[in-house]
C-alpha positions as CSV (number, residue, x, y, z in Angstrom):
1,M,0.0,0.0,0.0
2,K,1.0,3.6,-0.3
3,V,1.7,5.6,2.9
4,L,1.9,9.4,2.5
5,I,3.7,11.3,5.2
6,V,3.6,15.1,5.3
7,L,6.2,16.7,7.5
8,Y,8.2,19.9,7.7
9,S,11.8,20.0,6.5
10,G,14.3,20.6,9.3
11,G,17.3,21.3,7.1
12,Q,20.6,21.5,8.9
13,A,19.0,21.3,12.4
14,A,17.4,17.9,11.5
15,Q,20.7,16.6,10.1
16,E,22.5,17.6,13.3
17,Q,19.8,16.5,15.7
18,P,18.4,13.0,14.8
19,R,15.8,13.4,17.6
20,L,14.0,15.9,15.4
21,L,11.7,13.0,14.4
22,G,8.9,15.1,13.0
23,T,10.9,16.2,10.0
24,T,11.2,15.0,6.4
25,E,14.8,14.1,7.1
26,N,14.1,11.8,10.1
27,K,10.7,10.6,8.9
28,L,9.2,9.9,12.4
29,G,11.7,7.0,12.6
30,I,9.2,4.8,10.7
31,F,10.4,5.1,7.1
32,D,12.7,2.1,7.1
33,W,10.2,0.0,9.1
34,L,7.4,0.6,6.5
35,K,9.7,0.1,3.6
36,G,11.0,-3.1,5.1
37,L,7.4,-4.3,5.1
38,G,7.2,-3.7,1.4
39,H,5.1,-0.5,1.4
40,D,5.4,2.4,-0.9
41,V,6.3,5.4,1.4
42,V,6.3,9.0,0.3
43,V,7.6,11.7,2.6
44,T,7.2,15.3,1.6
45,D,6.9,18.9,2.9
46,D,5.2,20.0,-0.3
47,K,1.6,20.4,0.7
48,E,0.2,23.6,-0.9
49,G,-1.8,23.7,-4.1
50,P,-3.1,21.3,-6.8
51,N,0.4,20.5,-8.1
52,S,1.9,19.7,-4.6
53,E,3.3,16.3,-3.8
54,F,0.6,16.0,-1.2
55,Q,-2.3,16.4,-3.7
56,K,-0.5,14.2,-6.2
57,H,-0.1,11.2,-3.9
58,I,-3.2,11.5,-1.8
59,V,-5.2,10.1,-4.8
60,D,-3.9,6.6,-4.2
61,A,-2.6,6.7,-0.6
62,E,-4.2,4.2,1.9
63,I,-2.6,5.9,4.9
64,L,-2.0,9.6,5.4
65,V,0.3,10.8,8.2
66,T,0.6,14.5,8.9
67,T,1.3,16.8,11.9
68,P,-0.4,19.9,13.4
69,F,2.9,21.8,12.9
70,H,2.9,21.5,9.1
71,P,-0.5,20.2,8.3
72,G,-1.7,18.7,5.1
73,Y,-5.2,20.1,4.9
74,L,-7.4,17.2,3.9
75,T,-10.5,18.9,2.6
76,A,-13.8,17.3,1.5
77,D,-12.8,17.6,-2.2
78,L,-9.5,15.9,-1.6
79,I,-11.2,13.1,0.3
80,D,-13.4,12.6,-2.7
81,K,-10.3,12.1,-4.9
82,A,-8.6,9.8,-2.3
83,K,-10.3,6.6,-3.3
84,N,-8.0,4.3,-1.4
85,L,-7.7,6.3,1.8
86,K,-8.6,4.3,4.9
87,L,-6.6,5.8,7.8
88,C,-5.5,9.4,8.6
89,V,-3.0,9.7,11.5
90,T,-2.1,12.9,13.2
91,A,1.5,12.6,14.5
92,G,0.6,14.7,17.5
93,V,-2.7,16.0,18.8
94,G,-5.4,18.0,17.0
95,S,-7.0,16.7,13.8
96,D,-8.9,19.8,12.6
97,H,-6.8,19.8,9.4
98,V,-9.0,16.9,8.3
99,D,-12.6,17.5,7.2
100,L,-14.0,15.1,9.8
101,N,-17.5,15.1,8.5
102,A,-16.3,14.1,5.1
103,A,-14.1,11.4,6.6
104,N,-17.1,10.0,8.4
105,K,-19.1,9.8,5.1
106,R,-16.3,7.7,3.6
107,K,-15.8,5.8,6.9
108,I,-12.1,6.8,7.0
109,T,-10.6,6.4,10.5
110,V,-8.9,9.5,11.9
111,A,-6.6,8.9,14.8
112,E,-4.1,11.0,16.8
113,V,-1.6,10.3,19.5
114,S,-3.6,11.3,22.5
115,G,-1.6,12.7,25.4
116,S,1.7,13.0,23.5
117,N,1.9,16.7,23.8
118,V,0.0,17.6,27.0
119,V,2.9,18.3,29.3
120,S,4.8,20.2,26.6
121,V,1.9,22.4,25.7
122,A,0.9,23.1,29.3
123,E,4.4,24.2,30.1
124,H,4.4,26.5,27.0
125,V,1.1,28.1,28.2
126,V,2.5,29.0,31.6
127,M,5.7,30.3,29.9
128,T,3.7,32.5,27.6
129,M,1.6,33.8,30.4
130,L,4.7,34.9,32.3
131,C,6.2,36.4,29.2
132,L,3.1,38.6,28.7
133,V,2.3,39.5,32.3
134,R,6.0,40.3,33.1
135,N,6.4,42.1,29.8
136,F,9.4,39.9,29.1
137,V,9.6,40.2,25.3
138,P,10.2,44.0,25.0
139,A,12.7,43.7,27.9
140,H,14.7,41.1,26.1
141,E,14.5,43.1,22.9
142,Q,16.0,46.1,24.7
143,I,19.0,44.1,25.7
144,I,19.8,42.6,22.3
145,N,19.4,46.1,20.8
146,H,22.0,47.4,23.4
147,K,19.5,49.6,25.2
148,W,18.5,50.0,28.8
149,N,15.2,51.6,29.9
150,V,13.7,50.0,33.0
151,A,10.8,52.4,33.2
152,Q,9.6,51.6,29.7
153,I,9.4,47.9,30.6
154,A,8.1,48.2,34.2
155,R,5.2,50.4,33.2
156,D,3.5,47.3,31.7
157,A,5.0,44.6,34.0
158,Y,2.8,42.8,36.6
159,D,2.8,39.8,38.9
160,L,0.8,36.6,38.1
161,E,0.1,36.3,41.8
162,G,-3.3,37.7,42.7
163,K,-4.7,37.5,39.2
164,V,-7.8,35.6,38.0
165,V,-6.8,33.1,35.4
166,G,-9.2,30.9,33.4
167,T,-9.1,28.3,30.8
168,I,-11.5,27.8,27.9
169,G,-11.4,24.0,27.7
170,C,-10.3,21.9,30.6
171,G,-9.2,18.6,29.0
172,R,-5.8,17.0,29.3
173,I,-4.0,20.2,28.6
174,G,-6.3,22.7,30.3
175,Y,-6.3,21.0,33.7
176,R,-2.5,20.6,33.6
177,V,-2.2,24.3,33.0
178,L,-4.3,25.0,36.1
179,Q,-2.3,22.4,38.0
180,R,0.9,24.2,37.2
181,L,-0.5,27.6,38.2
182,E,-1.4,26.4,41.7
183,P,2.0,27.6,43.2
184,F,1.6,31.1,41.8
185,N,-1.1,32.0,44.3
186,C,-3.5,33.4,41.8
187,K,-6.6,35.0,43.2
188,E,-8.8,32.5,41.4
189,L,-8.4,29.7,38.9
190,L,-11.5,29.2,36.7
191,W,-12.4,26.7,33.9
192,F,-15.2,26.4,31.4
193,D,-16.0,23.3,29.4
194,Y,-19.1,21.4,28.3
195,N,-17.4,18.2,29.3
196,D,-16.6,17.2,32.9
197,I,-13.0,16.7,33.8
198,P,-11.9,13.3,35.2
199,A,-12.4,12.9,39.0
200,E,-8.7,12.4,39.5
201,A,-7.9,15.6,37.6
202,A,-10.5,17.5,39.7
203,K,-8.7,16.4,42.9
204,A,-5.4,17.8,41.6
205,I,-6.6,21.4,41.2
206,S,-8.5,23.9,43.3
207,A,-10.0,25.6,40.3
208,K,-13.7,26.5,40.1
209,R,-16.0,25.6,37.2
210,V,-18.0,28.5,35.7
211,D,-21.4,27.9,34.1
212,T,-21.0,30.0,31.0
213,L,-18.2,31.2,28.7
214,D,-19.4,34.8,29.2
215,E,-18.8,34.5,33.0
216,L,-15.3,33.3,32.4
217,L,-14.5,36.1,29.9
218,S,-15.8,38.8,32.3
219,R,-13.9,37.6,35.4
220,C,-10.5,36.8,34.1
221,D,-7.3,38.8,34.0
222,V,-5.6,36.1,32.0
223,I,-7.5,33.8,29.6
224,T,-5.9,30.7,28.1
225,V,-7.5,28.8,25.2
226,N,-7.2,25.0,25.4
227,C,-10.1,23.6,23.4
228,P,-10.1,21.9,20.0
229,L,-11.0,23.7,16.8
230,H,-14.4,22.6,15.4
231,E,-17.6,24.2,14.1
232,S,-18.6,25.7,17.4
233,T,-15.1,27.1,18.4
234,R,-14.0,28.6,15.0
235,G,-13.9,32.4,15.6
236,L,-15.0,31.9,19.3
237,I,-12.8,34.8,20.5
238,N,-14.1,37.5,18.2
239,A,-14.8,41.3,18.7
240,D,-18.0,40.6,20.6
241,A,-16.3,38.2,23.0
242,I,-13.4,40.6,23.6
243,K,-15.9,43.3,24.6
244,K,-17.0,41.0,27.4
245,M,-13.5,40.8,28.8
246,K,-11.8,43.1,31.2
247,K,-9.8,45.9,29.7
248,G,-6.2,44.9,30.0
249,V,-6.7,41.2,29.8
250,W,-3.9,38.9,28.5
251,I,-4.9,36.1,26.1
252,V,-2.8,32.9,25.5
253,N,-3.8,30.6,22.6
254,T,-1.9,27.3,22.1
255,A,-4.9,25.4,20.8
256,R,-5.7,26.5,17.3
257,G,-5.2,29.9,15.7
258,A,-8.6,30.0,14.0
259,I,-10.4,29.9,17.4
260,C,-9.4,33.6,17.7
261,D,-10.5,36.0,15.0
262,R,-7.4,37.4,13.3
263,K,-8.6,41.0,12.8
264,A,-10.3,41.3,16.2
265,I,-7.1,40.3,18.1
266,V,-5.0,42.8,16.1
267,E,-7.5,45.7,16.7
268,A,-7.9,44.9,20.4
269,L,-4.1,44.7,21.0
270,E,-3.2,47.8,19.0
271,S,-6.0,49.8,20.7
272,G,-4.8,48.8,24.1
273,Y,-8.0,47.0,25.1
274,I,-6.2,43.8,25.6
275,A,-2.7,44.0,27.2
276,G,-1.3,41.1,25.3
277,Y,-1.8,38.1,23.0
278,G,0.6,35.1,22.8
279,G,0.8,31.5,21.7
280,D,2.2,29.4,18.9
281,V,-0.8,28.6,16.7
282,W,-1.8,30.5,13.6
283,D,-5.0,30.5,11.4
284,V,-2.7,29.5,8.5
285,Q,0.4,27.4,9.0
286,P,3.1,28.1,8.2
287,A,2.1,31.7,8.8
288,P,2.8,33.9,5.8
289,P,5.4,36.7,6.2
290,D,2.7,39.4,6.1
291,H,0.5,37.8,8.8
292,P,-0.5,40.7,11.1
293,W,0.1,38.7,14.3
294,R,3.8,38.8,13.5
295,D,4.1,42.5,13.9
296,M,1.1,43.6,16.1
297,R,2.0,45.5,19.2
298,G,0.2,47.4,22.0
299,P,0.4,51.2,22.3
300,N,3.7,50.9,24.3
301,G,5.3,48.5,21.8
302,N,4.5,45.5,23.9
303,G,2.0,42.6,24.2
304,N,3.1,40.2,21.4
305,A,4.4,36.8,22.6
306,M,3.9,34.8,19.4
307,T,6.2,31.9,18.3
308,P,6.1,29.4,15.6
309,H,4.0,26.3,16.3
310,Y,6.4,24.3,18.5
311,S,4.8,24.0,21.9
312,G,3.8,20.4,21.3
313,T,6.9,19.3,19.4
314,T,9.7,19.4,21.9
315,L,12.1,16.6,21.5
316,D,10.4,14.7,24.3
317,A,7.0,15.2,22.6
318,Q,8.4,14.1,19.3
319,A,9.6,10.8,20.8
320,R,6.1,10.2,22.1
321,Y,4.1,11.1,19.0
322,A,6.5,9.2,16.7
323,A,6.1,6.0,18.9
324,G,2.3,6.6,18.9
325,T,2.1,7.0,15.2
326,K,3.9,3.7,14.7
327,E,1.6,2.0,17.1
328,I,-1.5,3.3,15.3
329,I,-0.2,2.2,11.9
330,E,0.9,-1.2,13.3
331,N,-2.6,-1.8,14.7
332,Y,-4.1,-1.0,11.4
333,L,-1.8,-3.3,9.4
334,N,-2.4,-6.1,11.8
335,G,-6.1,-5.7,12.0
336,K,-6.0,-4.8,15.7
337,P,-8.4,-2.3,17.4
338,Q,-7.0,1.1,18.1
339,N,-6.6,2.6,21.6
340,P,-10.0,4.3,22.0
341,A,-8.3,7.4,23.4
342,N,-6.6,7.9,20.1
343,V,-9.6,7.6,17.8
344,I,-11.4,10.8,16.6
345,V,-13.7,9.2,14.0
346,E,-14.2,5.6,13.1
347,N,-16.8,3.6,11.1
348,G,-18.6,6.8,10.1
349,E,-19.1,8.0,13.7
350,Y,-17.4,10.5,16.0
351,A,-15.6,8.5,18.7
352,T,-15.0,11.5,20.9
353,K,-16.9,14.5,22.2
354,A,-13.8,16.7,22.0
355,Y,-14.8,18.0,18.5
356,G,-18.2,19.5,19.5
357,Q,-21.2,18.6,21.6
358,R,-22.5,15.5,19.8
359,K,-25.1,13.0,20.7
């Protein structure tokens, strides 16, 4: 069978660091294994447009592997063309790059490596909060530009202690963020989700659940987005939602860029209504050079803590999602059932409630 693997190219970094498994050079560590089994394996970073290697090979691939960091966007029209496609594997977490409804119609299984990135992303969320609240980025830029103006930085620097922090989505990542915030002595830790969190997770945090999203938006000094992207969350943080927030709120988004409205974020930051926006996810990936989130700043030249999408692809996370990808493919090849925690859609049905409130 044909296995199509879409990854980003790591160049010299991937050549020097073989643990960069999520690259075209190191091929998730599964290329030789699949070739040894006699399969036709195509690995590429070329994913954009009708003439791309991705669109060329998807027509007869049986297995597609891609990542959230350099996603091959599998739209409904491409699924129609992919007559042999049976399994889509996300090497990582987050399968919104696949049209899940179209996959269900074709009874294509979509699976991801659940839990592979949860610690990595939770740590990145807390790091980004601190960068924004402490006004770290402009302070660092001063130093590398051979300048020194403490007052210019301190005018927008605060403590995380005593602040109200809330998460939109309290799944595997969201509750770990709250857990890591416990030692900071925040005034309150809040969460909103339509799903309950596991009992063992609830015991690990002192956070309070709020009944509505509007309540969370209105009470928080810091808001972190930790929910999947689906029909109900696309554009969730828009101009109307921002108006319900406190003036001077900081927003951290490591979930999916399209959950936050591009224009609304820029306008709110540049006007000074929000104090900062940070994260590593973009509404198009890779983000084009002219994406406004690259250059947006608050009135004092602060408030931008954006990075490339790397929170969930530390070397530790790459080892986990590479091993998980191999396990999913191995189960498929051997006719074994998948780990239920990894399955998004299967046999024409949603196997998880993470992608919207479904019956």
